[in-house]
VOVEXRO-983353 format. One line per field, with one value per residue (C-alpha): residue number from 1; x, y, z. Coordinates in Angstrom, 2 decimals. Each point is the difference from the previous one (the first is absolute). Layout:
# VOVEXRO-983353
i	(NUM;...)
u	(X;...)
v	(Y;...)
w	(Z;...)
This chain:
# VOVEXRO-983353
i	(1;2;3;4;5;6;7;8;9;10;11;12;13;14;15;16;17;18;19;20;21;22;23;24;25;26;27;28;29;30;31;32;33;34;35;36;37;38;39;40;41;42;43;44;45;46;47;48;49;50;51;52;53;54;55;56;57;58;59;60;61;62;63;64;65;66;67;68;69;70;71;72;73;74;75;76;77;78;79;80;81;82;83;84;85;86;87;88;89;90;91;92;93;94;95;96;97;98;99;100;101;102;103;104;105;106;107;108;109;110;111;112;113;114;115;116;117;118;119;120;121;122;123;124;125;126;127;128;129;130;131;132;133;134;135;136;137;138;139;140;141;142;143;144;145;146;147;148;149;150;151;152;153;154;155;156;157;158;159;160;161;162;163;164;165;166;167;168;169;170;171;172;173;174;175;176;177;178;179;180;181;182;183;184;185;186;187;188;189;190;191;192;193;194;195;196;197;198;199;200;201;202;203;204;205;206;207;208;209;210;211;212;213;214;215;216;217;218;219;220;221;222;223;224;225;226;227;228;229;230;231;232;233;234;235;236;237;238;239;240;241;242;243;244;245;246;247;248;249;250;251;252;253;254;255;256;257;258;259;260;261;262;263;264;265;266;267;268;269;270;271;272;273;274;275;276;277;278;279;280;281;282;283;284;285;286;287;288;289;290;291;292;293;294;295;296;297;298;299;300;301;302;303;304;305;306;307;308;309;310;311;312;313;314;315;316;317;318;319;320;321;322;323;324;325;326;327;328;329;330;331;332;333;334;335;336;337;338;339;340;341;342;343;344;345;346;347;348;349;350;351;352;353;354;355;356;357;358;359;360;361;362;363;364;365;366;367;368;369;370;371;372;373;374;375;376;377;378;379;380;381;382;383;384;385;386;387;388;389;390;391;392;393;394;395;396;397;398;399;400;401;402;403;404;405;406;407;408;409;410;411;412;413;414;415;416;417;418;419;420;421;422;423;424;425;426;427;428;429;430;431;432;433;434;435;436;437;438;439;440;441;442;443;444;445;446;447;448;449;450;451;452;453;454;455;456;457;458;459;460;461;462;463;464;465;466;467;468;469;470;471;472;473;474;475;476;477;478;479;480;481;482;483;484;485;486;487;488;489;490)
u	(0.00;1.45;0.03;-3.14;-1.90;1.15;-1.05;-3.40;-0.60;1.11;-2.43;-2.98;0.62;0.12;-3.32;-1.52;1.26;-1.55;-3.26;-0.11;0.27;-2.92;-2.47;-2.55;2.18;0.17;-1.23;2.59;2.85;-1.44;-0.01;3.57;1.27;-1.84;1.66;3.51;1.77;1.65;3.13;0.12;-2.21;1.00;-1.10;-3.31;-0.49;0.66;-2.16;-3.00;0.63;-0.03;-3.09;-1.75;0.76;-1.81;-2.84;-0.75;-0.74;-2.15;-1.84;0.86;0.11;-0.18;3.19;1.65;-1.00;1.37;3.19;0.60;-0.35;2.42;2.45;0.00;0.62;2.84;1.59;0.51;2.12;2.31;3.49;0.54;1.66;-2.96;-2.43;1.79;-0.07;-3.72;-1.44;-2.18;-1.59;-0.55;-1.68;-2.11;-1.18;-0.61;-2.20;-2.21;-0.29;-1.39;-2.52;-1.09;-0.56;-2.40;-1.55;-0.63;-0.21;-0.28;3.21;-0.64;3.65;0.31;0.75;2.74;1.48;0.15;1.65;2.63;0.49;0.35;2.80;1.79;-0.28;1.35;3.15;0.75;1.74;-2.59;-1.07;-3.05;-1.63;0.33;-1.05;-3.20;-0.71;0.60;-2.34;-2.77;0.46;-0.21;-3.14;-1.67;0.83;-1.59;-3.22;-0.48;1.11;-2.85;2.35;2.15;3.04;2.15;-0.68;3.26;1.94;2.44;-2.72;-1.91;2.77;0.28;-3.73;-1.17;-3.06;-1.95;1.15;-1.28;-3.26;-0.40;0.82;-2.37;-2.85;0.48;0.21;-3.02;-2.25;0.88;-0.93;-3.25;-0.88;0.67;-2.17;-2.96;-2.93;0.02;-2.41;-2.80;-1.10;-1.81;0.04;-2.72;0.59;-3.15;-0.04;-2.16;-1.01;2.24;3.04;-0.59;0.05;3.33;1.48;-1.06;1.01;3.40;0.78;1.19;-1.03;0.45;1.60;-0.35;2.72;-0.82;-0.15;-2.78;-2.30;-3.32;0.75;2.56;0.11;1.11;3.67;0.17;-1.60;3.26;1.48;-2.73;0.62;3.72;-0.71;-2.08;2.51;2.79;-1.55;-1.50;0.69;0.56;3.40;1.19;-1.25;1.48;3.29;2.85;0.97;2.60;-2.39;-2.83;2.08;1.06;-3.59;-1.31;2.76;-0.82;-3.72;0.78;2.01;-2.73;-2.70;2.06;0.62;-3.72;-0.81;2.38;-1.57;-3.46;1.05;-0.23;3.73;2.21;3.24;2.15;-1.31;1.54;3.46;2.68;-0.60;-3.72;0.70;2.27;-2.65;-2.66;2.08;-0.42;-3.80;-0.53;0.31;-1.99;-3.49;-2.60;-2.98;-2.89;-2.32;-3.09;-2.22;-2.54;-0.35;-3.80;-1.33;-3.47;-0.13;-2.86;2.12;2.77;-2.47;-1.26;3.36;1.88;-2.60;-3.21;-1.48;0.34;3.49;1.58;2.29;3.01;0.84;3.71;2.02;2.31;2.79;0.03;-0.04;2.84;2.04;-0.60;1.28;2.99;0.95;-0.34;2.20;1.41;2.42;1.33;0.29;2.03;2.29;0.42;1.36;2.94;0.18;-0.46;-1.04;-0.71;-2.74;-3.53;-1.95;-1.87;-3.46;0.64;2.79;-1.90;-3.24;-1.94;-3.60;-2.25;-3.23;-0.71;-0.16;-2.56;0.05;2.50;1.07;0.60;1.99;2.25;0.42;1.05;2.34;1.72;0.23;1.67;2.49;0.68;0.69;2.36;2.03;0.00;1.59;3.10;-0.08;2.76;2.45;-1.16;2.91;0.35;-1.97;-0.17;-2.97;-0.97;-0.49;-2.40;-1.84;-0.33;-1.50;-2.54;-0.91;-0.43;-2.22;-2.18;-0.33;-1.01;-2.36;-1.72;-1.45;-1.74;-1.83;-3.17;-2.22;-2.76;-2.66;0.91;0.00;-3.14;2.10;2.02;2.78;2.99;2.80;2.87;2.67;2.54;2.95;1.99;3.24;0.17;1.54;-2.49;-2.87;0.65;0.30;-3.20;-2.45;-3.17;-2.76;-3.78;-2.59;-1.84;-2.99;2.06;3.60;2.46;0.88;3.32;-0.20;2.01;-1.13;0.53;-0.48;-2.14;-0.97;-3.73;0.20;0.41;-3.74;-2.13;-3.42;-1.81;-2.88;-2.55;-1.22;-3.48;-1.45;1.15;-2.26;1.46;-1.10;1.37;3.28;0.51;-0.79;2.58;2.72;-0.83;0.28;3.32;1.28;-0.89;1.48;3.31;0.11;0.01;-0.97;-1.37;-3.56;-2.57;-2.65;-2.44;0.38;-2.08;-1.01;-3.71;-0.21;-2.68)
v	(0.00;3.40;3.19;1.29;-3.14;0.31;3.66;-0.80;-2.89;2.09;2.77;-2.26;-2.05;3.20;1.10;-3.40;0.08;3.45;-1.33;-2.93;2.49;2.05;-2.17;2.81;1.74;-3.06;1.82;2.76;-2.52;-1.95;3.13;0.84;-3.52;-0.14;3.31;-1.39;-0.53;-3.35;-0.54;-3.80;-3.08;-0.86;3.40;-0.35;-3.48;1.18;3.11;-2.08;-2.40;2.83;1.58;-3.36;-0.16;3.30;-0.80;-3.23;2.06;2.36;-3.03;1.21;-3.54;0.83;2.06;-2.81;-2.54;2.01;0.94;-3.58;-1.26;2.71;-1.07;-3.56;1.24;2.31;-2.65;-2.31;2.70;0.59;-1.46;-3.06;1.94;2.38;-2.92;-1.72;3.20;0.59;-3.51;0.63;3.07;-2.01;-2.87;2.51;1.48;-3.48;-0.82;3.03;-0.62;-3.47;1.15;3.20;-1.90;-2.18;3.10;1.82;-2.68;-3.47;-1.98;-3.62;-0.85;1.58;-3.27;-1.06;3.50;0.13;-3.41;1.20;3.23;-2.00;-2.05;3.17;1.51;-3.16;0.28;3.46;0.93;0.62;3.53;1.71;0.79;-3.54;-1.62;2.06;-0.94;-3.68;0.10;1.61;-2.45;-2.99;1.40;0.66;-3.47;-1.42;1.94;-1.12;-3.62;-2.48;-2.61;2.47;-1.78;3.02;-0.05;-1.14;1.11;1.76;1.97;1.16;0.54;3.73;0.74;2.93;-0.02;1.75;-2.63;-2.82;1.87;0.46;-3.66;-1.30;2.26;-0.90;-3.74;0.03;2.10;-2.23;-3.13;1.44;1.31;-3.36;-1.87;2.39;-0.54;2.81;-1.74;2.50;2.15;2.88;1.62;2.11;3.19;0.99;3.71;3.12;2.16;2.77;-2.28;-1.39;3.56;0.70;-3.22;0.87;3.66;-0.49;-3.44;-1.33;-2.31;0.81;-2.92;-0.21;-1.08;-3.51;0.72;2.55;-2.47;-0.94;-3.51;0.26;-3.75;-1.13;0.83;-2.01;-2.96;-1.11;-0.53;-2.53;-1.67;-0.29;-1.47;-2.75;-0.46;-0.57;-3.30;-0.92;-3.53;1.40;1.26;-3.59;-0.83;3.02;0.55;-2.14;0.14;2.76;2.15;-0.65;1.15;3.08;0.88;-0.54;2.22;2.64;-0.21;0.61;3.10;1.26;-0.44;2.03;2.74;0.23;0.04;2.92;1.98;-0.53;1.18;-3.46;-0.41;2.77;0.88;-0.97;-3.58;-0.47;-1.48;1.86;-1.92;0.75;3.69;0.13;-1.62;2.38;3.05;-0.98;0.07;2.93;2.45;-1.88;1.21;-2.13;1.35;-2.17;0.53;-2.22;-1.39;-2.80;-2.86;0.36;2.48;0.51;-0.85;1.12;-0.02;2.02;2.52;0.45;0.03;2.35;2.16;-0.15;-1.38;3.46;-0.17;-1.62;-2.89;0.66;-3.20;-0.05;-2.31;-1.91;-0.61;3.61;1.30;-2.30;0.93;3.69;-0.36;-2.04;2.24;3.31;-0.99;-3.39;-0.52;3.53;-0.48;-3.17;1.59;3.22;-2.04;-0.85;3.34;2.45;-1.21;3.58;0.46;0.25;0.51;-3.27;-0.24;-3.09;-2.46;-3.31;-0.91;-3.27;-1.13;-3.00;-1.49;0.35;-3.45;-0.79;-3.76;-1.01;-3.22;1.85;2.75;-2.58;-1.87;3.15;1.14;-3.40;0.20;3.41;-1.40;-3.06;2.17;2.22;-2.97;-1.62;3.11;-0.72;-3.77;-0.60;1.88;-0.85;1.64;3.08;2.50;1.18;-1.36;3.54;0.95;-2.89;0.92;3.53;-1.36;-2.12;2.99;2.14;-2.66;-0.18;3.78;0.25;-2.96;1.36;2.80;-2.58;-1.96;0.74;-1.95;-2.03;2.43;2.34;-2.64;1.45;3.01;-2.21;2.54;0.49;2.30;2.04;0.70;2.82;0.24;3.19;0.49;2.87;2.63;-0.77;-0.07;3.54;1.16;-1.64;-0.21;2.13;0.21;0.09;0.45;-3.22;-0.47;-0.18;0.87;1.31;-2.79;-0.29;-0.96;0.14;0.92;-2.63;1.13;-2.07;0.31;0.16;-2.77;-2.29;0.57;-2.52;0.89;2.10;-1.70;2.34;-1.05;-1.48;2.91;2.83;2.03;-2.26;1.73;3.37;-1.48;-2.00;3.09;2.04;-2.61;-0.30;3.79;0.02;-2.94;1.62;3.36;-1.58;-2.56;-2.99;-3.55;-1.75;-1.35;1.33;-2.45;-0.37;-2.54;-3.10;-0.23;0.84;2.46;2.28)
w	(0.00;-0.96;2.11;-1.70;1.00;3.60;0.19;-1.48;2.39;2.97;-0.95;-0.65;3.16;2.06;-1.48;0.75;3.61;0.45;-1.45;2.45;2.86;-1.32;-1.91;-0.21;-2.59;-2.26;-3.10;0.42;0.24;-2.91;-2.14;1.01;-0.74;-3.32;-0.89;0.39;-3.31;-0.56;-2.06;-0.16;-0.11;3.55;1.28;-1.86;1.47;3.55;-0.37;-1.09;2.87;2.58;-1.59;0.37;3.73;0.45;-2.42;1.88;3.10;-2.08;-1.47;-3.51;-1.31;-3.70;0.32;1.97;-2.64;-2.92;1.86;1.13;-3.58;-1.12;2.73;-1.33;-3.52;1.06;2.23;-2.98;-1.67;2.99;0.13;2.19;2.81;0.35;-0.21;2.87;2.07;-0.53;-0.13;3.09;-1.60;-3.18;1.86;1.93;-3.33;-1.43;3.02;-0.58;-3.73;0.80;2.60;-1.72;-3.22;1.99;1.59;-3.29;-2.66;1.59;-0.23;-0.95;0.59;3.45;1.81;-2.44;-0.08;3.79;0.16;-2.47;1.94;3.20;-1.57;-1.09;3.48;1.63;-2.13;1.38;3.21;2.70;0.87;1.48;-3.35;-1.34;3.28;-0.07;-3.62;0.71;3.00;-2.07;-2.86;2.33;1.61;-3.34;-1.30;3.14;-0.47;-3.61;0.44;0.51;1.37;1.97;-1.39;0.77;3.74;1.48;3.05;-2.29;-1.78;3.09;2.54;-0.76;-0.11;2.07;2.25;-2.78;-2.49;2.18;0.50;-3.74;-0.70;2.69;-1.10;-3.64;0.69;2.32;-2.25;-2.98;1.96;1.35;-3.46;-1.67;2.50;-0.34;-2.35;-2.58;-2.38;0.59;-2.93;1.70;3.43;1.61;1.98;1.91;0.80;0.23;-2.96;1.34;0.28;-3.49;-1.37;1.73;-1.38;-3.55;0.22;1.63;-1.49;3.34;2.82;3.68;1.81;3.79;2.43;1.14;3.74;-0.63;-1.74;1.57;1.23;2.79;0.61;-3.45;0.51;3.21;-1.73;-1.61;3.47;0.79;-3.36;0.79;3.43;-1.59;-2.80;2.50;1.07;-3.34;-1.20;-3.52;1.15;0.28;-3.50;-1.79;1.83;1.28;3.68;-0.41;-2.05;2.44;2.99;-1.93;-0.96;3.55;1.34;-2.64;0.84;3.68;-0.94;-2.36;2.67;2.47;-2.57;-0.85;3.73;0.44;-2.85;1.47;3.46;1.56;0.69;1.45;-1.78;3.00;-0.22;-3.45;-0.47;-1.97;-3.24;0.18;0.67;-3.02;-2.17;1.26;-0.92;-3.63;0.23;2.36;-2.85;-2.62;-0.86;-1.79;-1.94;-1.17;-2.99;0.22;-2.74;-0.19;-2.45;0.34;-2.55;1.48;3.71;2.22;3.23;-1.68;-1.40;3.54;1.82;-2.32;-1.78;2.09;-3.24;-1.61;-1.49;-3.02;-0.74;-2.21;-1.85;-0.90;-2.20;2.37;-2.52;-1.23;3.56;1.10;-3.07;0.74;3.57;-1.14;-2.90;1.80;2.88;0.77;-2.86;0.42;3.75;-0.42;-2.57;1.96;2.89;-2.27;-1.82;2.85;3.46;1.06;-2.59;1.40;-3.20;0.41;1.55;2.11;0.69;-0.02;-1.77;-0.13;-0.30;0.47;1.26;3.69;1.62;2.70;0.52;2.70;-1.74;-3.27;1.74;1.67;-3.29;-1.87;2.77;0.03;-3.78;0.38;2.53;-2.15;-3.04;2.00;1.22;-3.46;-1.49;2.02;0.36;-2.56;2.18;3.48;1.82;-2.17;2.04;3.56;1.92;0.98;-3.66;-0.60;3.19;-1.37;-3.22;1.91;2.18;-3.10;-1.60;3.10;0.36;-3.65;0.22;3.14;-2.13;-2.18;2.70;2.01;2.35;-1.62;1.24;-2.89;-2.75;-1.63;-1.08;-2.41;0.34;-2.28;1.15;-1.35;2.61;-0.25;2.41;0.60;1.91;2.48;-2.30;-2.75;2.49;1.21;-3.58;-1.30;2.93;0.11;2.61;-0.23;2.69;0.84;2.25;3.20;-0.94;-2.55;-2.41;-1.89;-3.66;-3.22;-3.50;-2.70;-3.62;-2.37;-3.64;-0.72;-2.58;3.04;0.62;-1.86;1.39;2.61;1.81;1.62;3.46;0.54;2.00;-2.28;-2.27;-2.63;-3.19;1.11;1.27;-3.21;-2.07;1.96;-0.51;-3.71;-0.43;1.88;-2.03;-3.34;0.97;1.08;-2.85;2.38;-0.96;3.10;0.17;2.49;1.28;2.88;2.78;-0.65;3.66;0.52;2.88;1.40)
């Protein structure tokens, strides 16, 4: 490197150090760095690399993508000595080209490209940048691998607490989602005329935090299920002795954690491992959006609309795709692109039928546990026991939001569950005034083509209500049908 290169690098590094001490002036530093003239390919390479470090914090991903691609192109033209000196910066740029291609365009080769990048990184001398890239690559490969073939002690030993949380949440939500019945074409949302207008006008649904829902007993119900499951003979049929002991031990821990969250067990009665596990769930907030599989139910008309409201019939597949597309894929990718980004609406999303029958709930929960253990059976000693316990806890906490006591079976409920971490919660939460308290909720956008039909309640002045919806539909160029309830009612 000549004197000019050294001077340029000294100047740009000083500017970057000043920027890291005052992130609020990022745009000013970015403008100053972009204004620096370069006199060689190496200077141009390094300038784009530094600009990308700042643009990642600004969430200017299009700039990062273009700059990273340019870095790869320039790197190929450098002499071998400069390549050797800046291999970490090159691999860093390569990493972001792979992930941002997936973010913007969908990258069908992402798994193969990451495996190749991993091999290149492993050839290099270790440093902080490369260690971080390797950790992220291993984590991503885990989350997309159905067999979890990449989960080895070597791959997970450097995972952070947040990495383990991400992995456990992803594994658990995948298992719960796979074991749910999604083969339901349409879902019914019973609501008032006023609420239906707000949904249509604002193209959003208000989703209530689970602990503010009407039935306070449903979230304790899973504890009773676990207590019965602990002594269930099915454990002996589905699991070997080692697995059975592990599951029973995990169930005991889960019961104690649920007891703590419901105020039945004081914090000082927990052991240190249980306290550590609880810390992960203290700052997690769950929101539940409820529908029914029954499109014209007399009890639901009475309970939720006083027979005067409407029922919005939504296409389940379209709705699920909407929720997935608007958030989940971006959330997963942003974890690997920029963990500080909070653009997403929620961090975990899943859906399924609510189960009421005790035998069926136990069967599904055992199926969840079996699937979790099967994911790792090929490498029985690869993972710390505490990580598997975390996955089973996560499965149970997700599953508890999809079970209710049999008394409510007439509702034929189907739920969408959205989980937010603490930072996201404080950014997204809103409050409305309920009958007896302020109620926290989040707004989830929908597209109106999700709505297949609007059913007008049996007590309404049906002709006038239908006429109003038809006028609204025509004016706004909407395509849903409007019909009366078939229930005779005086």
